[in-house]
C-alpha positions in Angstrom: 26.7 28.0 -32.4 25.3 24.9 -30.7 23.8 24.1 -27.4 26.3 21.9 -25.8 26.5 22.1 -22.2 29.4 19.9 -21.6 32.6 21.4 -23.0 34.8 19.0 -25.3 38.4 18.6 -24.2 41.1 21.0 -24.9 42.9 20.4 -28.2 46.0 19.1 -26.6 44.5 17.7 -23.4 45.9 14.3 -24.1 49.1 15.5 -24.5 49.2 17.4 -21.4 47.7 14.6 -19.4 49.9 11.6 -20.5 53.1 13.3 -21.0 56.0 12.6 -23.3 55.8 8.7 -23.6 52.1 9.3 -24.7 53.3 12.1 -27.2 56.2 10.1 -28.5 53.9 7.2 -29.1 51.2 9.3 -31.0 54.3 11.2 -33.2 55.6 7.7 -34.4 52.3 6.0 -34.8 51.0 5.1 -38.1 48.0 7.2 -37.7 50.4 10.2 -36.6 52.8 9.7 -39.7 49.8 9.7 -42.0 48.5 12.9 -40.4 51.9 14.6 -41.0 52.1 13.4 -44.4 48.5 14.7 -45.5 49.5 18.0 -43.7 52.6 18.1 -45.8 51.0 17.6 -48.9 48.4 20.2 -48.3 51.1 22.6 -47.2 52.9 22.2 -50.5 49.6 22.4 -52.6 48.3 25.2 -50.5 51.5 27.1 -49.5 51.7 30.9 -48.7 52.3 31.5 -52.3 48.9 30.3 -53.2 47.3 31.9 -50.5 48.7 35.4 -51.6 47.4 34.4 -54.9 44.1 33.4 -53.8 43.9 36.7 -51.8 44.8 38.9 -54.6 42.5 36.9 -56.8 39.4 37.5 -54.8 40.1 40.7 -53.0 40.1 38.9 -49.5 36.5 37.3 -50.1 37.4 33.8 -50.7 34.1 32.5 -49.7 30.2 33.5 -49.3 29.3 34.0 -45.8 26.3 32.4 -44.3 23.4 34.6 -44.1 21.0 32.5 -41.9 22.2 31.4 -38.5 23.2 27.4 -38.3 20.5 25.5 -36.4 22.1 24.1 -33.0 21.4 20.6 -34.1 23.5 21.0 -37.4 26.2 23.1 -35.9 29.5 22.0 -34.3 30.9 23.0 -30.8 33.6 25.5 -30.8 37.0 23.9 -29.8 38.1 24.5 -26.5 41.5 26.2 -26.5 43.9 27.2 -23.8 44.9 30.9 -24.5 46.0 33.8 -22.8 44.2 37.2 -22.2 46.6 40.4 -22.9 47.1 40.7 -19.3 48.9 37.1 -19.5 45.9 35.2 -17.5 45.6 31.5 -18.9 41.9 30.8 -19.8 40.0 27.9 -21.8 37.9 29.4 -24.7 34.7 27.6 -23.2 34.9 29.5 -19.9 35.0 32.8 -21.8 32.2 31.9 -24.5 29.8 30.2 -22.0 26.7 32.1 -21.1 26.9 35.0 -23.8 26.3 35.5 -27.4 29.7 36.1 -28.8 31.0 37.4 -31.8 34.4 35.5 -32.4 37.0 36.7 -34.6 40.1 34.8 -35.7 43.4 36.0 -36.9 46.0 33.3 -38.1 48.4 35.9 -39.4 49.0 39.4 -38.3 48.0 40.5 -41.9 44.3 39.3 -41.4 43.9 40.9 -38.1 42.7 44.4 -39.7 40.1 42.7 -42.0 38.0 41.6 -39.0 37.5 45.0 -37.8 34.6 45.6 -39.9 32.8 42.8 -38.2 33.6 44.1 -34.8 32.7 47.5 -35.4 29.3 46.9 -36.5 28.8 44.2 -34.0 29.7 46.7 -31.3 27.2 49.3 -32.8 24.6 46.8 -32.6 25.0 45.2 -29.1 26.4 48.5 -27.2 26.9 47.6 -23.6 24.4 44.6 -23.7 25.7 42.2 -21.0 24.7 39.0 -22.8 26.7 39.6 -25.7 30.5 40.0 -26.1 33.3 40.5 -28.7 36.3 38.0 -28.5 39.1 38.5 -30.8 41.3 35.5 -31.0 44.7 35.4 -32.7 47.0 32.3 -33.2 50.7 32.9 -32.7 52.4 29.7 -33.8 56.0 28.5 -32.9 58.3 28.2 -30.1 60.0 31.7 -31.0 56.8 33.6 -30.0 56.3 31.9 -26.7 59.8 33.0 -25.6 59.0 36.6 -26.5 55.3 36.2 -25.0 55.3 39.2 -22.6 56.9 41.6 -25.1 54.3 40.5 -27.7 51.4 41.0 -25.5 52.3 44.6 -25.0 52.8 45.1 -28.7 49.4 43.6 -29.5 47.7 45.8 -27.0 48.6 48.7 -29.1 46.8 47.2 -31.9 43.5 46.6 -30.4 40.9 49.3 -29.3 40.3 49.8 -25.6 36.8 47.8 -26.4 38.8 44.9 -28.1 41.5 44.7 -25.3 38.9 43.4 -22.9 38.1 40.2 -24.6 41.3 39.7 -26.8 42.8 36.0 -26.5 46.0 34.8 -28.0 46.8 31.3 -28.6 50.5 30.3 -28.5 49.9 26.9 -30.2 49.8 25.2 -33.7 46.4 26.2 -35.4 46.0 23.3 -37.7 43.5 21.3 -35.7 41.4 24.4 -35.5 41.8 25.3 -38.8 40.7 21.8 -39.9 37.4 22.0 -38.0 36.2 25.0 -39.8 38.0 24.4 -43.0 40.0 27.6 -42.7 42.2 27.2 -45.7 43.7 30.4 -46.0 45.7 31.8 -43.2 45.8 35.3 -44.5 42.2 35.9 -44.1 40.2 37.2 -41.2 37.3 34.8 -40.0 34.4 35.7 -38.0 32.2 33.1 -36.0 28.7 34.0 -34.1 28.6 31.7 -31.1 25.6 31.1 -28.9 25.6 31.1 -25.2 25.9 27.3 -25.1 29.1 27.7 -27.0 
């Protein structure tokens, strides 16, 4: 939660604006190759086997949640991501989050989605129909295959959310690496929750 009025650019804005030539120059740049090498090393040392083992060892609670709110001057801005609503409308997270206090729950894998229900249920019981607060479940679906079956996936996801959750649910059909790095989200099998203020 942070009082920043000017939203940061989309995570993939440079790629969208400058086209294929720019994208290829980034891919084959020294910085791009070093970044991919680092990501590969992390994937090897913290792969799915490690995530499952960590989940089993901790019972799904791999870290202590913050008890106190983070002061705005110390908090980071919530990343601006291009998403789809369950109705198929394209939106940016900063347009959705602006102006309201929001509980954003994040699921990087379908396995983690039920974990965030304890947060959403409790939060909804407290805010009720408060027009200045909202719940936004955010799910990442990574890989080209998911994009090909986007319509079918949306229909299936509607059945997994409650009617209240469907109103604010967002789906990001993109790689979650940058997003995960922003919040140091190392285990993709765990559900995460963020309380974001009206300034995103």
